[in-house]
DSSP file (Angstrom, degrees, kcal/mol; ACC not computed):
  #  RESIDUE AA STRUCTURE BP1 BP2  ACC     N-H-->O    O-->H-N    N-H-->O    O-->H-N    TCO  KAPPA ALPHA  PHI   PSI    X-CA   Y-CA   Z-CA
    1    1 A X     >        0   0    0      0, 0.0     4,-2.5     0, 0.0     5,-0.2   0.000 360.0 360.0 360.0 -36.8   12.7  -18.0   14.3
    2    2 A X  H  >  +     0   0    0      1,-0.2     4,-2.2     2,-0.2     5,-0.1   0.831 360.0  56.1 -65.7 -32.0    9.5  -19.3   12.9
    3    3 A X  H  > S+     0   0    0      2,-0.2     4,-0.6     1,-0.2    -1,-0.2   0.912 110.6  44.4 -63.9 -41.8    7.5  -17.4   15.5
    4    4 A X  H >> S+     0   0    0      1,-0.2     3,-0.8     2,-0.2     4,-0.5   0.901 111.9  52.8 -68.4 -41.5    9.1  -14.2   14.4
    5    5 A X  H >< S+     0   0    0     -4,-2.5     3,-1.3     1,-0.2    -2,-0.2   0.877 102.4  59.6 -61.5 -37.3    8.6  -15.0   10.7
    6    6 A X  H >< S+     0   0    0     -4,-2.2     3,-1.0     1,-0.3    -1,-0.2   0.715  92.5  67.1 -67.2 -19.2    5.0  -15.6   11.3
    7    7 A X  H << S+     0   0    0     -3,-0.8    -1,-0.3    -4,-0.6    -2,-0.2   0.770 101.0  49.3 -67.0 -26.7    4.5  -12.1   12.5
    8    8 A X  T << S+     0   0    0     -3,-1.3     2,-0.5    -4,-0.5    -1,-0.2   0.253  89.5  96.8-100.6  11.3    5.3  -10.8    9.0
    9    9 A X    <   -     0   0    0     -3,-1.0     2,-0.6    -4,-0.1    -3,-0.0  -0.886  69.5-137.6-104.8 128.0    2.9  -13.1    7.1
   10   10 A X        +     0   0    0     -2,-0.5    -2,-0.1     1,-0.2     3,-0.1  -0.745  32.4 164.2 -85.1 120.2   -0.5  -11.7    6.2
   11   11 A X        +     0   0    0     -2,-0.6     2,-0.3     1,-0.1    -1,-0.2   0.734  53.7  41.9-110.5 -28.7   -3.1  -14.4    6.9
   12   12 A X  S  > S-     0   0    0      1,-0.1     4,-1.9     0, 0.0     5,-0.1  -0.775  76.9-117.4-122.4 162.2   -6.5  -12.7    6.9
   13   13 A X  H  > S+     0   0    0     -2,-0.3     4,-2.7     2,-0.2     5,-0.2   0.860 115.0  59.4 -65.2 -34.7   -8.3  -10.1    4.8
   14   14 A X  H  > S+     0   0    0      1,-0.2     4,-2.3     2,-0.2    -1,-0.2   0.941 106.7  46.2 -58.3 -48.0   -8.4   -7.9    7.9
   15   15 A X  H  > S+     0   0    0      1,-0.2     4,-2.1     2,-0.2    -1,-0.2   0.885 111.7  52.7 -63.2 -38.5   -4.6   -7.9    8.2
   16   16 A X  H  X S+     0   0    0     -4,-1.9     4,-2.3     1,-0.2    -2,-0.2   0.926 109.6  48.0 -62.3 -45.0   -4.4   -7.2    4.4
   17   17 A X  H  X S+     0   0    0     -4,-2.7     4,-2.6     1,-0.2    -2,-0.2   0.866 108.9  54.1 -67.0 -36.1   -6.7   -4.2    4.7
   18   18 A X  H  X S+     0   0    0     -4,-2.3     4,-2.1     2,-0.2    -1,-0.2   0.901 110.6  46.4 -64.3 -39.9   -4.7   -2.9    7.7
   19   19 A X  H  X S+     0   0    0     -4,-2.1     4,-2.4     2,-0.2    -2,-0.2   0.911 112.7  49.8 -68.2 -40.2   -1.5   -3.0    5.6
   20   20 A X  H  X S+     0   0    0     -4,-2.3     4,-2.3     2,-0.2    -2,-0.2   0.896 109.9  51.1 -63.5 -41.3   -3.2   -1.4    2.7
   21   21 A X  H  X S+     0   0    0     -4,-2.6     4,-2.4     2,-0.2    -1,-0.2   0.915 109.4  50.8 -61.2 -42.9   -4.5    1.4    5.0
   22   22 A X  H  X S+     0   0    0     -4,-2.1     4,-2.0     1,-0.2    -2,-0.2   0.918 110.9  48.6 -64.0 -42.6   -1.0    1.9    6.3
   23   23 A X  H  X S+     0   0    0     -4,-2.4     4,-2.3     1,-0.2    -1,-0.2   0.906 110.1  52.3 -62.3 -38.7    0.4    2.2    2.8
   24   24 A X  H  X S+     0   0    0     -4,-2.3     4,-2.4     2,-0.2    -2,-0.2   0.902 107.0  51.7 -65.7 -40.4   -2.3    4.6    1.9
   25   25 A X  H  X S+     0   0    0     -4,-2.4     4,-1.9     1,-0.2    -1,-0.2   0.916 112.9  46.0 -59.6 -43.8   -1.5    6.9    4.9
   26   26 A X  H  X S+     0   0    0     -4,-2.0     4,-2.2     2,-0.2    -2,-0.2   0.862 111.9  50.5 -66.7 -37.0    2.1    7.0    3.8
   27   27 A X  H  X S+     0   0    0     -4,-2.3     4,-2.7     2,-0.2    -2,-0.2   0.881 110.0  49.5 -71.6 -38.4    1.3    7.6    0.2
   28   28 A X  H  X S+     0   0    0     -4,-2.4     4,-2.1     2,-0.2    -1,-0.2   0.905 111.4  49.6 -68.7 -37.8   -1.1   10.5    1.0
   29   29 A X  H  X S+     0   0    0     -4,-1.9     4,-2.0    -5,-0.2    -2,-0.2   0.930 113.6  45.7 -63.0 -44.8    1.6   12.1    3.2
   30   30 A X  H  X S+     0   0    0     -4,-2.2     4,-2.4     1,-0.2    -2,-0.2   0.892 111.4  52.6 -65.8 -40.0    4.2   11.7    0.5
   31   31 A X  H  X S+     0   0    0     -4,-2.7     4,-2.3     2,-0.2    -1,-0.2   0.869 107.7  51.8 -63.5 -36.4    1.8   13.1   -2.1
   32   32 A X  H  X S+     0   0    0     -4,-2.1     4,-1.7     2,-0.2    -2,-0.2   0.911 110.3  48.9 -65.1 -43.1    1.1   16.1    0.1
   33   33 A X  H  X S+     0   0    0     -4,-2.0     4,-2.6     2,-0.2     5,-0.2   0.912 110.1  51.1 -62.1 -43.4    4.9   16.7    0.3
   34   34 A X  H  X S+     0   0    0     -4,-2.4     4,-3.1     1,-0.2    -2,-0.2   0.921 109.0  50.9 -60.8 -44.5    5.2   16.4   -3.5
   35   35 A X  H  < S+     0   0    0     -4,-2.3    -1,-0.2     1,-0.2    -2,-0.2   0.827 112.9  46.6 -65.2 -30.1    2.5   18.9   -4.0
   36   36 A X  H  < S+     0   0    0     -4,-1.7     3,-0.4    -5,-0.1    -2,-0.2   0.892 117.1  42.5 -73.3 -43.3    4.2   21.3   -1.6
   37   37 A X  H  < S+     0   0    0     -4,-2.6     2,-0.5     1,-0.3    -2,-0.2   0.879 125.2  32.6 -72.5 -40.2    7.6   20.8   -3.2
   38   38 A X  S  <>S-     0   0    0     -4,-3.1     5,-0.9    -5,-0.2    -1,-0.3  -0.774  82.1-161.0-120.4  84.8    6.5   20.9   -6.8
   39   39 A X  T   5 +     0   0    0     -2,-0.5     3,-0.4    -3,-0.4     2,-0.2  -0.326  54.7  23.4 -69.2 150.6    3.5   23.2   -7.1
   40   40 A X  T  >5S-     0   0    0      1,-0.2     4,-1.7    -5,-0.2     3,-0.2  -0.623 119.7 -23.4  98.9-158.5    1.3   22.9  -10.2
   41   41 A X  H  >5S+     0   0    0     -2,-0.2     4,-2.5     1,-0.2     5,-0.2   0.825 128.7  60.4 -65.0 -34.1    0.8   20.0  -12.4
   42   42 A X  H  >5S+     0   0    0     -3,-0.4     4,-1.9     1,-0.2    -1,-0.2   0.930 107.8  44.3 -61.4 -45.8    4.0   18.2  -11.7
   43   43 A X  H  ><S+     0   0    0     -5,-0.9     4,-2.2     1,-0.2    -1,-0.2   0.851 111.8  53.4 -65.0 -35.8    3.2   17.8   -8.0
   44   44 A X  H  X S+     0   0    0     -4,-1.7     4,-2.3     2,-0.2    -2,-0.2   0.896 108.6  49.4 -67.4 -39.6   -0.3   16.8   -8.7
   45   45 A X  H  X S+     0   0    0     -4,-2.5     4,-2.0     2,-0.2    -2,-0.2   0.881 110.8  49.4 -67.8 -36.8    1.0   14.0  -11.0
   46   46 A X  H  X S+     0   0    0     -4,-1.9     4,-1.8     2,-0.2    -1,-0.2   0.903 111.1  49.9 -68.5 -37.7    3.4   12.8   -8.5
   47   47 A X  H  X S+     0   0    0     -4,-2.2     4,-2.0     1,-0.2    -2,-0.2   0.888 110.4  50.3 -63.2 -39.3    0.7   12.7   -5.9
   48   48 A X  H  X S+     0   0    0     -4,-2.3     4,-2.5     1,-0.2    -1,-0.2   0.866 107.6  53.7 -65.6 -37.1   -1.5   10.8   -8.3
   49   49 A X  H  X S+     0   0    0     -4,-2.0     4,-2.0     2,-0.2    -1,-0.2   0.866 106.3  53.2 -67.1 -36.8    1.3    8.3   -8.9
   50   50 A X  H  X S+     0   0    0     -4,-1.8     4,-1.4     2,-0.2    -2,-0.2   0.938 111.2  46.0 -62.7 -45.1    1.6    7.8   -5.1
   51   51 A X  H  X S+     0   0    0     -4,-2.0     4,-1.8     1,-0.2    -2,-0.2   0.904 111.2  52.4 -66.7 -40.1   -2.1    7.0   -4.9
   52   52 A X  H  X S+     0   0    0     -4,-2.5     4,-2.2     1,-0.2    -1,-0.2   0.871 103.4  57.5 -61.0 -37.3   -2.0    4.7   -7.9
   53   53 A X  H  X S+     0   0    0     -4,-2.0     4,-2.7     1,-0.2    -1,-0.2   0.866 104.4  52.4 -64.2 -35.8    0.8    2.7   -6.4
   54   54 A X  H  X S+     0   0    0     -4,-1.4     4,-2.9    -3,-0.2    -1,-0.2   0.911 109.0  50.1 -64.4 -42.4   -1.4    2.0   -3.3
   55   55 A X  H  X S+     0   0    0     -4,-1.8     4,-2.1     2,-0.2    -2,-0.2   0.927 113.5  44.8 -61.7 -43.4   -4.1    0.7   -5.6
   56   56 A X  H  X S+     0   0    0     -4,-2.2     4,-2.0     2,-0.2    -2,-0.2   0.933 116.2  45.5 -68.3 -45.1   -1.8   -1.6   -7.5
   57   57 A X  H  X S+     0   0    0     -4,-2.7     4,-2.6     1,-0.2    -2,-0.2   0.890 112.5  52.0 -66.0 -37.7    0.0   -2.9   -4.3
   58   58 A X  H  X S+     0   0    0     -4,-2.9     4,-2.2    -5,-0.2    -1,-0.2   0.904 109.1  49.5 -66.6 -39.9   -3.4   -3.4   -2.6
   59   59 A X  H  X S+     0   0    0     -4,-2.1     4,-2.1    -5,-0.2    -1,-0.2   0.871 111.9  48.6 -61.4 -39.1   -4.7   -5.4   -5.5
   60   60 A X  H  X S+     0   0    0     -4,-2.0     4,-2.9     2,-0.2     5,-0.2   0.898 110.1  51.6 -69.1 -40.3   -1.6   -7.6   -5.5
   61   61 A X  H  X S+     0   0    0     -4,-2.6     4,-1.9     1,-0.2    -2,-0.2   0.923 112.9  44.6 -62.0 -43.4   -1.8   -8.1   -1.8
   62   62 A X  H  X S+     0   0    0     -4,-2.2     4,-1.9     2,-0.2    -1,-0.2   0.876 113.5  50.2 -70.1 -35.2   -5.4   -9.2   -2.0
   63   63 A X  H  X S+     0   0    0     -4,-2.1     4,-2.5     2,-0.2    -2,-0.2   0.924 110.2  50.6 -65.3 -44.3   -4.7  -11.4   -5.0
   64   64 A X  H  X S+     0   0    0     -4,-2.9     4,-2.8     1,-0.2    -2,-0.2   0.875 108.5  53.0 -59.9 -38.5   -1.8  -13.1   -3.2
   65   65 A X  H  X S+     0   0    0     -4,-1.9     4,-1.7     2,-0.2    -1,-0.2   0.912 111.0  45.1 -64.8 -42.6   -3.9  -13.7   -0.2
   66   66 A X  H  X S+     0   0    0     -4,-1.9     4,-1.3     2,-0.2    -2,-0.2   0.880 113.3  50.9 -70.1 -35.7   -6.5  -15.5   -2.3
   67   67 A X  H  < S+     0   0    0     -4,-2.5     4,-0.5     1,-0.2     3,-0.3   0.915 110.2  50.6 -65.6 -41.7   -3.8  -17.4   -4.2
   68   68 A X  H >< S+     0   0    0     -4,-2.8     3,-1.0     1,-0.2    -1,-0.2   0.872 107.3  53.7 -64.5 -35.9   -2.3  -18.5   -0.8
   69   69 A X  H 3< S+     0   0    0     -4,-1.7    -1,-0.2     1,-0.2    -2,-0.2   0.811  96.8  67.0 -71.2 -27.7   -5.7  -19.7    0.4
   70   70 A X  T 3<        0   0    0     -4,-1.3    -1,-0.2    -3,-0.3    -2,-0.2   0.688 360.0 360.0 -67.0 -16.1   -6.2  -21.9   -2.7
   71   71 A X    <         0   0    0     -3,-1.0    -1,-0.3    -4,-0.5    -2,-0.2   0.422 360.0 360.0-103.3 360.0   -3.3  -24.2   -1.6
């Protein structure tokens, strides 16, 4: 079970950036769908919220990685 659990632990900055990249790809796709479903300012705001969520999540992932290294 520990071997499987270790697959889901981010250990290096490279792994963190790969996870952030995957989040960004999903968020841009979701933002494009929002802009298609809700034309105008509403869709643009939802797409911007998707992008902002990636920035916040990426920052938290990198901060958690630095915090984990300090111990």
